C-alpha positions in Angstrom: -8.4 -123.6 -35.6 -10.8 -121.2 -33.9 -14.5 -121.4 -34.9 -15.5 -118.1 -36.7 -19.1 -117.4 -37.1 -20.2 -114.8 -39.6 -23.3 -112.6 -38.9 -25.2 -110.3 -41.2 -27.7 -108.0 -39.6 -30.3 -106.9 -42.1 -33.6 -105.5 -41.0 -36.5 -105.0 -43.4 -37.1 -101.3 -42.9 -34.7 -98.9 -44.6 -35.3 -95.2 -45.0 -32.7 -93.9 -47.4 -33.0 -96.7 -49.9 -36.2 -98.8 -50.0 -35.4 -102.5 -49.5 -31.7 -101.6 -49.4 -30.4 -104.9 -48.2 -31.9 -106.8 -51.2 -31.6 -104.1 -53.9 -29.9 -105.5 -57.0 -26.3 -104.7 -57.8 -24.9 -106.6 -60.8 -28.0 -108.7 -60.9 -27.4 -109.9 -57.3 -29.1 -108.6 -54.1 -26.8 -106.5 -51.9 -26.9 -109.0 -49.1 -25.4 -111.7 -51.4 -21.9 -110.0 -51.3 -21.7 -110.3 -47.5 -23.0 -113.9 -47.6 -20.6 -114.9 -50.3 -17.6 -113.5 -48.4 -18.8 -114.9 -45.1 -18.9 -118.4 -46.5 -15.2 -118.1 -47.5 -14.4 -117.4 -43.8 -17.0 -119.5 -41.9 -18.2 -122.1 -44.4 -21.7 -123.0 -43.6 -21.7 -120.9 -40.4 -23.1 -117.7 -41.9 -26.1 -116.3 -40.1 -28.5 -113.6 -41.2 -30.5 -111.9 -38.4 -33.6 -110.3 -39.9 -37.2 -109.4 -39.3 -38.1 -109.6 -43.0 -39.5 -112.8 -44.6 -38.3 -111.6 -48.0 -34.7 -111.0 -46.8 -34.8 -114.4 -45.0 -36.0 -116.2 -48.2 -33.3 -114.6 -50.4 -30.6 -115.2 -47.8 -31.5 -118.9 -47.5 -31.2 -119.2 -51.3 -27.5 -118.2 -51.0 -26.8 -120.6 -48.1 -27.3 -118.5 -45.0 -28.9 -119.7 -41.8 -31.7 -117.4 -40.6 -32.1 -115.9 -37.1 -35.5 -114.3 -36.7 -35.0 -110.9 -35.2 -37.7 -109.6 -32.8 -39.7 -106.5 -33.9 -38.4 -104.8 -30.7 -34.9 -105.0 -32.2 -35.9 -104.0 -35.8 -36.9 -100.4 -35.6 -35.1 -97.3 -36.9 -33.7 -96.5 -33.5 -33.0 -100.1 -32.4 -29.5 -100.8 -31.1 -27.5 -103.1 -33.4 -25.5 -104.2 -30.3 -28.7 -105.6 -28.9 -29.2 -107.5 -32.1 -25.7 -108.9 -31.8 -26.5 -110.1 -28.3 -29.8 -111.6 -29.4 -28.1 -113.6 -32.2 -25.4 -115.0 -29.8 -28.0 -115.9 -27.1 -30.2 -117.5 -29.8 -27.4 -119.9 -30.7 -26.2 -120.5 -27.2 -29.7 -121.6 -26.2 -29.4 -124.2 -28.9 -26.0 -125.3 -27.4 -24.2 -123.8 -30.4 -21.0 -122.0 -29.3 -18.2 -120.4 -31.2 -14.9 -118.6 -30.6 -15.0 -115.5 -32.9 -17.9 -113.2 -33.8 -17.6 -111.6 -37.2 -20.2 -109.0 -38.5 -20.2 -108.2 -42.2 -22.8 -105.4 -42.8 -24.4 -105.5 -46.1 -23.5 -101.9 -46.9 -19.8 -102.5 -47.7 -19.8 -104.8 -50.8 -16.4 -103.6 -52.0 -14.5 -105.3 -49.1 -12.3 -108.3 -50.0 -11.1 -111.5 -48.3 -7.8 -109.9 -47.3 -9.5 -107.1 -45.5 -11.4 -109.6 -43.4 -8.5 -111.8 -42.6 -6.6 -108.7 -41.5 -9.5 -107.8 -39.1 -9.6 -111.2 -37.6 -5.8 -111.4 -37.2 -5.9 -108.2 -35.1 -8.3 -109.7 -32.5 -5.5 -111.5 -30.6 -4.8 -108.8 -28.0 -8.0 -106.8 -27.8 -11.7 -107.1 -27.2 -13.0 -105.9 -30.6 -11.7 -104.8 -34.0 -13.4 -102.0 -36.0 -12.6 -100.8 -39.4 -11.9 -97.3 -40.7 -10.2 -95.3 -43.5 -8.2 -92.1 -43.3 -10.4 -89.0 -43.0 -10.7 -86.6 -45.9 -11.6 -83.8 -43.6 -10.2 -82.9 -40.2 -12.1 -81.6 -37.2 -9.0 -79.6 -36.3 -8.7 -77.8 -39.7 -11.5 -77.9 -42.3 -14.7 -79.0 -40.5 -17.0 -76.5 -38.8 -20.4 -76.3 -37.0 -23.1 -73.7 -37.1 -23.9 -71.7 -34.0 -27.3 -70.3 -33.1 -26.7 -67.2 -35.3 -25.9 -69.4 -38.3 -22.1 -68.5 -38.1 -19.6 -71.2 -39.0 -17.3 -71.9 -36.0 -14.5 -74.5 -35.6 -15.4 -77.8 -34.0 -12.4 -77.6 -31.7 -10.7 -74.5 -30.3 -7.0 -75.2 -29.6 -4.2 -73.1 -28.5 -2.2 -74.4 -31.4 -3.6 -73.1 -34.7 -3.1 -75.3 -37.7 -2.4 -73.6 -41.0 -1.9 -76.8 -43.0 -4.0 -79.9 -43.3 -0.8 -82.0 -43.2 0.0 -80.8 -39.7 -3.2 -81.8 -37.9 -3.6 -85.0 -35.8 -4.5 -87.9 -38.0 -8.2 -89.0 -37.9 -10.1 -91.9 -39.4 -13.7 -92.4 -40.6 -15.2 -95.5 -39.2 -16.5 -97.9 -41.9 -18.9 -100.8 -42.0 -16.4 -103.2 -43.6 -16.4 -105.5 -40.6 -16.4 -105.9 -36.9 -14.7 -108.8 -35.1 -15.0 -109.7 -31.4 -15.5 -112.5 -28.9 -19.1 -113.5 -28.0 -18.3 -113.2 -24.3 -17.3 -109.6 -24.7 -20.3 -108.7 -26.7 -22.7 -110.2 -24.2 -21.3 -108.1 -21.3 -20.6 -104.8 -23.1 -22.9 -101.8 -23.2 -21.0 -100.0 -26.0 -18.2 -101.0 -28.3 -15.6 -98.8 -26.7 -15.7 -100.2 -23.1 -12.7 -102.4 -23.7 -9.6 -102.5 -25.8 -10.6 -101.5 -29.4 -8.2 -101.9 -32.4 -8.7 -100.1 -35.7 -8.0 -101.9 -39.0 -7.3 -99.5 -41.8 -9.2 -100.1 -45.0 -8.2 -98.3 -48.3 -10.8 -95.8 -49.6 -11.2 -97.9 -52.7 -12.9 -100.7 -50.6 -14.5 -98.7 -47.7 -17.6 -97.5 -49.4 -20.6 -97.5 -47.0 -23.9 -97.5 -48.9 -26.1 -95.0 -47.1 -28.0 -93.2 -49.9 -28.8 -93.5 -53.6 -25.6 -91.8 -54.7 -23.5 -94.4 -52.8 -25.6 -97.1 -54.4 -24.8 -95.7 -57.9 -21.1 -95.8 -57.1 -21.3 -99.4 -55.9 -23.1 -100.4 -59.1 -20.4 -98.8 -61.2 -17.5 -100.4 -59.2 -19.0 -103.9 -59.1 -20.1 -103.9 -62.7 -18.6 -106.8 -64.6 
């Protein structure tokens, strides 16, 4: 059986919601939901990469192993891919190796075990699996941008003019439900889309990505016992 390691990347600074990763939902810190699900997949091999002592302390309480993230990888503009590489290299230097890399961001607490097993099962013939849900808006039909004169203009100008939303090409919104890959691919890539990327479709009901206080209110309502 392949060795699957679960990683949760949770830096201390968050702009939209202060202390987002440890804010309470249903009397549990948000990060708890990712740790709990990760343990069902990886057993004791659940790692939290963080620069925050508070996040580290709370994560340890729920059984995660802490990887101290450098300040250089913890800023607002820091690349999460570099944090992925740092975590893998951190373990490799300790002669700890694994077969499958699974990232469970804290911001998608509505995901379930079936979603994650589906993601992992799709990794057989590709380099990385990302998650997404069907877009509610289409860049070909009902999305616009503003020009310099503040006029609304279509995002794409096509010879074919669509008059019904049902006729436009199908698009998907990427979610933070999960990412699955191989450590060797992550260490060599510069961006996710360099190799073969598969998309695992997640229902809207489980694809909430907490980015602001309104999203947080929705999560609290849906996770309420």
